[in-house]
C-alpha positions as CSV (number, residue, x, y, z in Angstrom):
1,M,14.2,-18.9,4.1
2,S,13.5,-18.6,0.4
3,T,15.7,-16.5,-1.7
4,A,15.1,-14.7,-5.0
5,R,17.3,-17.4,-6.6
6,D,15.2,-20.1,-5.0
7,D,12.0,-18.6,-6.2
8,A,13.5,-18.2,-9.8
9,E,14.5,-21.8,-9.7
10,W,11.2,-22.9,-8.6
11,D,9.4,-20.9,-11.3
12,R,11.7,-22.5,-13.9
13,R,11.1,-26.0,-12.5
14,V,7.3,-25.9,-11.7
15,R,6.1,-23.2,-14.2
16,D,8.6,-23.9,-16.9
17,E,9.1,-20.2,-17.2
18,T,12.2,-18.3,-18.5
19,E,13.5,-15.4,-16.3
20,I,11.8,-12.9,-18.8
21,Q,8.6,-14.8,-18.7
22,R,8.7,-14.7,-14.9
23,L,9.5,-10.9,-14.9
24,D,6.6,-10.2,-17.3
25,R,4.3,-12.3,-15.0
26,N,5.6,-10.4,-11.9
27,W,4.9,-7.0,-13.6
28,A,1.4,-7.9,-14.8
29,D,0.7,-9.2,-11.3
30,L,2.0,-5.9,-9.7
31,L,-0.1,-3.8,-12.2
32,Q,-3.2,-5.8,-11.3
33,E,-2.5,-5.3,-7.6
34,L,-2.1,-1.4,-8.1
35,R,-5.2,-1.2,-10.1
36,V,-7.0,-2.4,-7.0
37,V,-5.5,0.2,-4.7
38,Q,-5.0,3.3,-7.0
39,T,-8.5,4.4,-7.3
40,G,-9.3,3.9,-3.6
41,V,-6.1,6.0,-2.5
42,Q,-6.9,8.6,-5.1
43,L,-10.3,9.0,-3.9
44,L,-9.3,9.2,-0.3
45,T,-6.7,11.8,-1.1
46,G,-9.3,13.9,-3.0
47,F,-11.8,13.7,0.0
48,L,-9.1,14.6,2.5
49,L,-8.0,17.7,0.4
50,T,-11.5,18.9,0.5
51,L,-12.1,18.9,4.3
52,P,-10.4,22.1,5.2
53,F,-13.0,23.9,3.0
54,Q,-15.9,22.3,4.9
55,A,-18.0,24.3,7.4
56,R,-17.2,21.9,10.3
57,F,-13.5,21.7,9.8
58,P,-12.7,24.6,12.2
59,I,-14.1,22.6,15.1
60,L,-11.2,20.3,15.1
61,D,-8.9,20.9,18.0
62,T,-5.1,21.1,17.5
63,S,-4.4,17.4,18.1
64,M,-7.0,16.5,15.4
65,Q,-5.6,19.0,12.9
66,V,-2.2,17.4,13.4
67,V,-3.8,14.0,12.9
68,Y,-5.5,15.4,9.7
69,L,-2.1,16.8,8.5
70,V,-0.3,13.5,9.2
71,T,-3.3,11.7,7.3
72,V,-3.0,14.0,4.3
73,V,0.7,13.4,4.0
74,A,0.3,9.8,4.3
75,S,-2.4,9.7,1.6
76,V,-0.6,11.9,-0.8
77,A,2.6,10.1,-0.3
78,A,0.7,6.7,-0.7
79,T,-0.8,8.1,-3.9
80,V,2.6,9.0,-5.2
81,L,4.2,5.6,-4.4
82,L,1.3,3.6,-5.8
83,V,1.5,5.5,-9.0
84,A,5.4,5.5,-9.2
85,P,5.7,2.1,-10.8
86,V,3.8,3.3,-13.9
87,A,5.8,6.6,-14.1
88,T,9.0,4.5,-13.7
89,H,7.8,2.2,-16.5
90,R,7.4,5.2,-18.8
91,L,10.9,6.3,-18.1
92,L,12.4,2.9,-18.3
93,F,10.3,1.9,-21.4
94,R,12.4,0.0,-24.1
95,R,15.5,0.2,-21.9
96,H,15.5,-3.6,-21.1
97,Q,15.5,-3.0,-17.4
98,L,12.5,-5.1,-16.5
99,A,14.2,-6.7,-13.5
100,D,14.9,-3.3,-11.9
101,L,11.3,-2.1,-12.8
102,V,9.8,-5.0,-11.2
103,A,12.1,-4.7,-8.0
104,A,11.5,-0.9,-7.7
105,G,7.7,-1.3,-8.5
106,H,7.5,-3.9,-5.5
107,R,9.1,-1.5,-3.1
108,Y,7.1,1.6,-4.2
109,A,3.8,-0.7,-3.8
110,F,4.8,-2.0,-0.4
111,A,5.6,1.4,1.0
112,G,2.5,2.9,-0.5
113,M,0.4,0.2,1.2
114,I,1.9,1.0,4.5
115,L,1.3,4.6,4.1
116,L,-2.4,3.9,3.0
117,G,-2.9,1.9,6.2
118,V,-1.6,4.9,8.1
119,A,-4.0,7.2,6.1
120,L,-6.9,5.0,6.7
121,T,-6.2,4.8,10.3
122,G,-5.9,8.6,10.4
123,V,-9.3,9.0,8.7
124,T,-10.8,6.6,11.2
125,V,-9.5,8.6,14.1
126,L,-10.9,11.9,12.5
127,I,-14.3,10.5,11.9
128,F,-14.6,8.7,15.3
129,D,-13.4,11.9,17.0
130,T,-15.9,14.1,15.3
131,V,-18.9,11.6,16.0
132,A,-18.0,9.9,19.2
133,G,-15.3,11.9,21.0
134,L,-11.5,11.5,21.7
135,G,-11.7,8.2,23.6
136,A,-13.6,6.5,20.9
137,A,-11.2,8.0,18.3
138,I,-8.1,6.7,20.1
139,A,-9.7,3.1,20.5
140,A,-10.8,2.9,16.9
141,G,-7.4,4.2,15.9
142,I,-5.6,1.5,17.8
143,C,-8.0,-1.2,16.6
144,F,-7.6,-0.3,13.0
145,A,-3.9,0.1,13.2
146,V,-3.7,-3.4,14.7
147,F,-6.2,-4.6,12.1
148,F,-4.3,-3.3,9.3
149,T,-0.9,-4.6,10.6
150,G,-2.5,-8.1,11.2
151,V,-4.1,-8.4,7.8
152,W,-1.6,-6.5,5.5
153,L,1.7,-7.5,7.3
154,L,1.6,-10.2,9.9
155,G,-0.8,-12.6,8.1
156,P,1.3,-12.5,4.8
157,L,4.5,-12.8,6.7
158,L,3.3,-16.0,8.5
159,Q,2.1,-17.4,5.2
160,R,5.4,-16.8,3.8
161,R,7.0,-19.3,6.2
162,R,5.2,-22.1,4.4
163,D,7.4,-24.3,2.1
164,P,6.8,-23.0,-1.5
165,D,6.8,-26.6,-2.8
166,S,3.9,-27.7,-0.5
167,T,1.4,-26.2,-3.0
168,T,1.7,-25.5,-6.7
C-alpha cells in the first residue's frame, strides 16, 4: 500500500517537484474538481428547497416526505462540505498552512461527494415514486446507489491498487 511519504517521494523523483510545488499542484487540482461539482450541487439544493412550495408536494406520503428531508439534508450538507475548502482557504490565507489546507480540503471534498451521491439517489427515489410508484422508486434508488458506489468508490479504489510506477 502506498503511503503519503511514498507519494511525495514519487513526485520528487518522477515530477522533480518540491514539497511546496506538489502541494500547490494538489490544491489547484482540488479546486478544479470542486468547480465541477459545486454548481451542480448548488442547483440541486436550490431545486430541492423549492419543492415544498409546489402544488403537487402535498401528495407525497409520509415515507416520501422522510426521503425528501433526508435528501435535502444530504444536499445542503454536500453543498457546505464542497464549499468548505474555499472558506478554509480564506481563513488560512497567508498562514503557511498549505499542507493542512490540502488535507482538510481533500476530506471535505470526499465527504461532500458521498453526500451528493446520497442526495442524487434520494432525488431519483422521489421522482420515480411520483411518476411510476413505490416499487419503481425502490428499484431505481437501489440501482443508483449501487451505480454511484461503483463509479465513485469501488472503481477508484480498485484503480488505487495499481503500482504508481507502472504509468507516469
